[in-house]
C-alpha positions as CSV (number, residue, x, y, z in Angstrom):
1,M,119.6,-32.0,39.5
2,S,118.0,-32.2,42.7
3,L,114.4,-31.2,42.9
4,L,115.0,-28.5,45.4
5,E,118.1,-27.3,43.8
6,P,117.8,-23.6,44.9
7,R,119.5,-22.2,41.8
8,L,116.1,-22.8,39.7
9,I,114.7,-19.8,41.7
10,T,116.7,-17.2,41.3
11,K,115.8,-13.3,42.4
12,K,115.2,-12.8,38.5
13,V,113.0,-15.6,38.0
14,L,111.0,-15.0,41.3
15,S,110.5,-11.3,39.9
16,W,109.4,-12.5,36.5
17,A,107.0,-15.1,38.4
18,L,105.5,-12.5,40.8
19,Y,103.9,-10.7,37.6
20,D,101.7,-13.8,37.1
21,W,100.6,-13.2,40.8
22,A,99.9,-9.7,40.3
23,N,98.1,-9.8,37.4
24,S,96.2,-13.2,38.0
25,A,94.1,-11.0,40.4
26,F,92.8,-9.3,37.3
27,A,92.0,-12.4,35.4
28,L,90.1,-14.3,38.4
29,S,88.8,-11.5,40.5
30,V,87.7,-8.8,37.6
31,M,87.1,-11.0,34.5
32,A,85.5,-14.1,35.8
33,V,83.7,-13.0,38.8
34,L,83.4,-9.1,39.8
35,F,82.8,-7.7,36.3
36,P,79.9,-10.1,35.4
37,L,78.2,-9.5,38.7
38,A,78.9,-5.8,38.8
39,L,77.4,-5.6,35.3
40,G,74.4,-7.6,36.1
41,S,73.3,-6.5,39.5
42,Y,74.9,-2.9,39.6
43,W,75.5,-1.1,36.3
44,N,72.6,-2.9,34.7
45,S,70.6,-3.1,37.2
46,N,67.7,-1.5,35.1
47,H,68.2,-4.2,32.1
48,D,67.8,-7.6,31.9
49,H,70.2,-10.7,31.9
50,L,70.3,-11.1,28.2
51,T,71.3,-7.2,27.8
52,S,73.9,-7.9,30.4
53,T,75.4,-10.5,28.6
54,F,75.1,-9.0,25.3
55,N,77.4,-6.4,26.7
56,L,80.0,-8.4,28.3
57,G,80.2,-10.4,24.9
58,W,80.8,-7.3,22.9
59,V,83.2,-5.8,25.5
60,T,85.5,-8.7,25.5
61,F,85.2,-9.2,21.7
62,A,86.5,-5.8,21.3
63,S,89.2,-6.2,23.7
64,S,90.3,-9.6,21.9
65,L,90.1,-7.8,18.7
66,V,92.6,-5.0,19.7
67,V,95.0,-7.3,20.9
68,F,94.6,-9.5,18.1
69,L,95.5,-6.8,15.7
70,S,98.2,-5.3,17.8
71,A,100.4,-7.7,19.0
72,P,102.4,-8.6,16.7
73,V,103.5,-4.8,15.8
74,L,103.7,-4.1,19.6
75,G,106.1,-7.4,19.9
76,I,108.3,-6.2,17.1
77,L,108.6,-2.5,18.3
78,A,109.7,-3.9,21.9
79,D,112.3,-5.8,20.5
80,K,113.6,-3.2,18.1
81,G,114.1,-0.7,21.1
82,G,114.8,-2.9,23.8
83,Y,111.8,-2.1,25.2
84,R,110.0,-5.0,26.4
85,R,110.3,-4.4,30.1
86,Q,109.4,-0.8,29.8
87,F,106.0,-1.8,27.6
88,L,105.2,-4.3,30.4
89,F,105.0,-1.3,32.9
90,L,103.2,0.6,30.3
91,F,100.5,-1.6,29.8
92,S,100.1,-3.0,33.4
93,M,99.9,0.6,34.4
94,I,97.2,1.3,32.0
95,G,95.2,-2.2,33.2
96,A,95.9,-1.1,36.7
97,L,94.7,2.6,36.5
98,A,91.3,1.4,34.4
99,T,90.6,-1.3,37.1
100,I,90.9,1.4,39.8
101,G,88.4,3.5,37.7
102,L,86.0,0.7,37.7
103,G,85.5,1.1,41.5
104,L,85.0,4.8,41.1
105,I,82.1,4.9,38.6
106,S,78.8,5.4,39.6
107,Q,75.7,3.2,39.1
108,D,74.4,5.6,36.2
109,D,77.6,5.1,34.1
110,L,77.3,2.1,32.3
111,F,78.9,2.9,29.1
112,I,81.7,4.3,31.0
113,A,82.4,1.3,32.8
114,L,82.1,-0.7,29.6
115,C,85.2,1.5,28.0
116,F,87.2,1.2,31.4
117,Y,86.8,-2.6,31.5
118,L,87.8,-2.7,27.8
119,I,91.1,-0.4,28.4
120,A,91.8,-2.5,31.6
121,S,91.5,-5.8,29.3
122,V,93.6,-4.1,26.8
123,G,96.0,-3.5,29.1
124,F,96.2,-6.7,30.8
125,Y,96.5,-9.2,27.4
126,S,98.8,-6.6,26.0
127,S,101.1,-6.8,29.4
128,I,101.1,-10.4,28.8
129,I,103.0,-10.2,25.5
130,F,106.0,-9.0,27.1
131,Y,105.7,-10.8,30.3
132,D,105.9,-13.9,28.3
133,S,108.8,-12.8,26.0
134,L,111.0,-11.6,29.2
135,L,111.2,-15.6,29.8
136,V,114.4,-16.0,27.7
137,D,116.0,-13.1,29.7
138,V,115.4,-14.6,33.3
139,T,116.6,-18.3,33.1
140,K,118.1,-20.5,30.6
141,P,116.3,-22.9,28.2
142,K,116.6,-26.0,29.8
143,N,114.7,-24.3,32.8
144,F,112.0,-22.7,30.5
145,S,109.4,-25.6,31.9
146,F,110.0,-25.5,35.2
147,V,110.2,-21.6,35.4
148,S,107.1,-21.1,33.2
149,N,104.9,-23.4,35.4
150,F,106.3,-21.8,38.4
151,G,104.9,-18.5,36.9
152,Y,101.5,-19.9,36.4
153,S,101.8,-21.5,39.9
154,L,101.9,-18.3,41.7
155,G,99.3,-16.7,39.6
156,Y,96.8,-19.5,40.6
157,L,97.8,-18.9,44.6
158,G,97.7,-15.1,44.0
159,G,94.4,-14.9,42.1
160,A,92.6,-17.4,44.5
161,V,94.0,-15.3,47.8
162,L,92.6,-11.9,46.4
163,L,89.1,-13.4,45.0
164,A,88.7,-15.4,48.6
165,L,88.8,-11.9,50.6
166,H,86.7,-10.8,48.1
167,L,84.2,-13.2,48.5
168,W,84.4,-13.1,52.4
169,M,83.8,-9.2,52.0
170,F,80.5,-9.9,49.9
171,N,79.4,-12.7,52.3
172,S,80.0,-10.3,55.5
173,P,80.4,-7.1,54.3
174,Q,79.6,-5.7,57.9
175,T,83.0,-7.6,59.2
176,F,85.1,-4.8,56.8
177,G,82.6,-2.1,57.5
178,F,80.6,-2.3,54.5
179,V,77.2,-1.0,54.3
180,L,76.2,-1.5,50.6
181,A,77.2,-3.7,47.9
182,K,78.2,-1.4,45.8
183,D,80.9,-0.2,48.3
184,V,82.5,-3.5,48.4
185,F,82.5,-3.7,44.3
186,S,84.4,-0.1,44.5
187,F,87.0,-1.6,46.9
188,A,87.2,-4.7,45.1
189,F,88.0,-3.3,41.9
190,I,90.4,-0.5,43.5
191,S,92.1,-3.4,45.7
192,V,92.7,-5.6,42.4
193,G,94.5,-2.5,40.8
194,I,96.7,-1.9,43.5
195,W,97.6,-5.3,44.0
196,W,98.5,-5.3,40.4
197,M,100.9,-2.4,40.6
198,I,102.8,-3.4,44.0
199,F,103.6,-7.0,42.5
200,L,104.6,-5.6,38.9
201,L,107.6,-3.7,40.6
202,P,109.6,-6.7,41.2
203,A,109.7,-7.4,37.1
204,I,110.9,-3.4,36.5
205,F,113.4,-3.6,39.0
206,F,114.9,-6.9,38.8
207,I,114.6,-8.3,35.2
208,P,117.4,-7.4,32.7
209,E,117.1,-7.0,29.2
210,T,119.4,-8.7,26.8
211,S,118.9,-6.3,24.0
212,K,120.3,-2.7,24.3
213,S,117.5,0.4,24.2
214,K,117.3,2.3,21.2
215,E,115.4,5.4,20.2
216,L,112.1,5.1,18.4
217,S,111.3,7.1,15.7
218,N,108.4,7.5,13.1
219,N,110.6,5.6,10.8
220,S,111.1,3.1,13.5
221,I,107.5,2.7,13.6
222,R,107.1,2.3,9.5
223,D,109.8,-0.2,9.5
224,T,107.9,-2.1,12.2
225,Y,104.9,-2.5,9.8
226,K,107.5,-3.2,7.1
227,K,109.2,-6.0,9.3
228,L,105.6,-7.5,10.2
229,K,105.0,-8.1,6.6
230,L,108.3,-9.7,5.8
231,T,107.8,-12.0,8.5
232,F,104.6,-13.2,7.2
233,K,106.5,-13.8,3.7
234,K,109.5,-15.7,5.7
235,I,106.9,-17.5,7.8
236,K,108.2,-20.9,5.7
237,Q,111.4,-20.6,7.2
238,Y,109.7,-21.3,10.7
239,R,108.1,-24.6,9.9
240,N,108.7,-25.8,13.3
241,I,107.2,-22.8,14.8
242,V,104.0,-22.7,12.5
243,I,103.4,-26.4,13.7
244,F,103.7,-25.6,17.0
245,L,101.3,-22.6,16.8
246,V,98.7,-24.9,14.9
247,A,98.7,-27.4,17.7
248,Y,98.3,-24.8,20.3
249,W,95.5,-22.9,18.6
250,L,93.7,-26.3,18.7
251,Y,94.1,-27.8,22.2
252,I,94.4,-24.1,23.9
253,G,91.2,-23.1,22.6
254,G,89.9,-26.2,24.4
255,V,91.7,-25.8,27.5
256,T,90.2,-22.1,27.8
257,T,86.8,-22.9,26.8
258,V,86.6,-25.8,29.6
259,I,87.8,-22.8,32.0
260,F,85.5,-20.1,31.1
261,M,82.6,-22.6,30.2
262,A,82.7,-24.4,33.7
263,V,80.5,-22.1,35.6
264,N,78.2,-22.1,32.8
265,F,77.9,-25.8,32.2
266,G,77.4,-26.0,36.2
267,Q,74.4,-23.9,35.9
268,R,72.9,-25.8,33.4
269,L,73.1,-28.7,35.3
270,G,71.4,-26.8,38.3
271,F,74.2,-26.5,40.6
272,N,73.9,-23.3,43.0
273,D,75.9,-20.4,42.1
274,N,78.0,-20.2,45.6
275,D,78.8,-24.1,45.0
276,L,80.3,-23.2,41.8
277,V,82.3,-20.2,42.5
278,L,83.8,-22.6,45.3
279,A,84.7,-24.9,43.1
280,L,86.5,-22.3,40.7
281,L,88.3,-21.3,44.2
282,I,89.1,-25.1,44.7
283,S,90.6,-25.2,41.3
284,N,93.2,-21.9,41.5
285,F,94.1,-23.2,45.1
286,I,95.0,-26.8,44.1
287,G,96.5,-24.9,40.8
288,F,99.4,-23.4,42.9
289,P,101.2,-26.7,44.0
290,A,100.1,-28.9,41.1
291,T,101.4,-26.5,38.3
292,F,104.7,-26.0,40.7
293,L,105.4,-29.7,41.0
294,Y,104.5,-30.3,37.4
295,G,107.0,-27.8,36.2
296,L,109.7,-30.0,38.2
297,F,108.2,-33.2,36.4
298,A,108.7,-31.5,32.9
299,H,112.0,-30.2,34.1
300,H,113.5,-33.6,34.4
301,L,111.4,-35.8,32.3
302,G,110.3,-33.4,29.1
303,A,107.9,-30.6,28.2
304,K,106.1,-32.5,25.5
305,K,105.9,-35.8,27.7
306,G,104.1,-33.2,30.3
307,L,102.1,-31.6,27.7
308,Y,100.7,-35.0,26.3
309,L,99.8,-36.1,29.6
310,A,97.8,-32.7,30.6
311,L,95.8,-32.8,27.3
312,I,94.9,-36.9,27.7
313,A,93.4,-35.5,31.0
314,Y,91.7,-32.9,29.5
315,I,90.0,-35.6,27.3
316,G,89.3,-37.6,30.5
317,V,87.8,-34.7,32.1
318,C,85.2,-34.1,29.0
319,L,84.4,-37.9,29.2
320,W,83.9,-37.8,32.7
321,A,81.9,-34.8,32.7
322,I,79.3,-35.8,30.2
323,Q,77.6,-38.1,33.0
324,M,78.2,-35.9,35.9
325,T,74.9,-35.4,37.9
326,E,75.8,-34.2,41.6
327,I,77.9,-31.3,42.6
328,K,80.5,-33.2,44.5
329,E,81.4,-34.7,41.1
330,F,81.9,-31.0,39.7
331,Y,84.2,-30.7,43.0
332,I,86.3,-33.2,41.7
333,L,86.4,-32.1,38.2
334,S,87.5,-28.8,39.4
335,F,90.4,-30.4,41.5
336,I,91.5,-32.3,38.5
337,I,91.1,-29.3,36.4
338,G,93.6,-27.3,38.8
339,I,95.9,-29.9,38.5
340,F,96.4,-29.6,34.5
341,Q,95.0,-26.3,33.7
342,G,98.4,-24.3,34.9
343,A,100.7,-27.2,33.4
344,S,98.9,-27.0,29.7
345,Q,99.5,-23.3,29.7
346,G,103.1,-23.4,31.4
347,L,104.8,-26.1,29.1
348,S,102.9,-24.4,25.9
349,R,104.7,-21.1,26.8
350,S,108.0,-23.2,27.8
351,I,108.2,-25.3,24.5
352,Y,107.4,-21.9,22.4
353,A,110.1,-20.0,23.8
354,S,112.6,-23.1,23.6
355,I,112.1,-23.2,19.8
356,I,111.7,-19.3,18.6
357,P,114.7,-16.8,17.8
358,M,116.0,-15.5,21.5
359,N,116.8,-12.1,19.9
360,N,113.0,-11.6,18.6
361,S,110.9,-13.2,21.7
362,G,108.8,-9.9,21.7
363,E,108.0,-10.4,18.1
364,F,107.4,-14.1,18.5
365,F,105.4,-13.7,21.4
366,G,103.4,-11.1,19.8
367,F,102.4,-14.0,17.5
368,Y,101.9,-16.2,20.2
369,S,99.5,-13.7,21.7
370,M,97.8,-13.3,18.7
371,V,97.2,-17.0,18.4
372,T,96.1,-17.5,21.7
373,K,93.4,-14.7,21.2
374,F,92.2,-16.5,18.0
375,A,92.0,-19.5,19.8
376,N,89.5,-18.1,22.2
377,V,87.2,-18.1,19.3
378,I,87.0,-21.9,18.0
379,G,85.9,-23.3,21.2
380,P,83.2,-20.8,22.0
381,A,82.2,-21.0,18.4
382,L,81.9,-24.9,18.9
383,V,80.0,-24.6,21.9
384,A,77.6,-22.0,20.3
385,I,76.9,-24.7,17.2
386,A,76.7,-27.6,19.6
387,A,73.9,-25.9,21.6
388,T,72.1,-24.8,18.6
389,V,72.2,-28.6,17.6
390,S,70.8,-30.1,21.2
391,N,70.1,-28.5,24.4
392,D,71.7,-31.1,26.2
393,P,74.9,-29.7,27.7
394,K,77.0,-32.8,27.2
395,W,77.3,-32.0,23.4
396,V,79.5,-28.8,24.9
397,L,82.2,-31.1,26.1
398,I,81.7,-33.7,23.3
399,S,82.5,-30.9,20.7
400,L,85.8,-30.0,22.7
401,I,87.4,-33.6,22.6
402,P,88.4,-33.2,18.6
403,M,90.4,-30.2,19.4
404,F,92.6,-31.8,22.0
405,I,92.9,-34.9,19.9
406,M,94.1,-33.0,16.6
407,G,96.3,-30.8,18.9
408,S,98.1,-33.9,20.7
409,F,98.5,-35.3,17.0
410,I,99.9,-32.2,15.5
411,L,102.0,-31.3,18.4
412,S,103.9,-34.9,17.7
413,F,105.4,-33.2,14.7
414,V,106.7,-30.3,16.7
415,K,110.9,-30.9,16.8
416,I,112.6,-29.8,20.1
417,S,116.7,-30.0,19.7
418,N,119.0,-30.8,22.4
419,K,120.9,-27.6,21.6
420,E,117.4,-25.7,22.4
421,L,117.5,-26.9,25.9
422,D,120.8,-26.7,26.6
């Protein structure tokens, strides 16, 4: 099969991947940069930074808890009614409209801002359940690795493009006709919401669902909880899936912690905030071609081999960062992370899609989302423990290395048959 074979990217595949382009604007611009900045310098301007951190921590925890508890149930409901695409639209619109709402909130409405961010985050994370589960409807299992990575690659590019525009606005507001910083914040939040809604549309119009829609009733919802309970009881039947989820829980916790703690790590080393944001952009811009090419690599040589390589690279990143002292080293580190962060996420999604029952993808990706949220707890918890042991930031990275090693070891027991890749 040629690397440039056009059938790998069909209209359905492109429509599906464009949703990653759509929602990554929220993940990068709002979650990583805009909301923390606005919370500290605008809505929380009369309080200290500790209060700002406290508020951000609790609202993030609350959104994670809501998704953790609801994800499996939402997935089962979507499968039962054949409503995965409709649920994708519903939660995306909830998230996008709440993001637009953030741009309309006055400086005195801190509580309302936290509520809108909570709603937007729940919409974002919930929509991913149905986006991920639709992978089985847009391509064949043998193409999962390429298509999954293709989605992540577009997401990195889309998020970086919009964030670069927002940073340009903050650095040169007069160029865009803005007078005050709050006007830039307002426009940035609104633009993310509109961007999210526009690029959602191809997925809604051009992705067919294999299951037929059925009417949901009160009995259907009650039956959903019964099925969830039954699934937990029958989990031993899905030994291969359980093994993968345990491995995934370990190593993806390390991956996400490296991503979210990178800026904080750089700050503790004394690097300038502008340099750190630039490094964030570097990792996302390089993530576009790197994740795309990595998908081609895994498509021909195997998803597990590609994933092992990415996890080994993360161990190397942690070991190298321990001795880092200069900002140019941080830039190089961001470049390397950009090469492998999308690969680790995209290949994990493709392996999981290949081992689950195709007709219950919503239900099983609900569990996948639940495990992902749970994984976001273990990494930060280890970081917090390491911080209490020593004030030296290198211990933050040392604490993550066992997660990559153990995750890789357990992953070796996951079986992917040739039938699943046909």
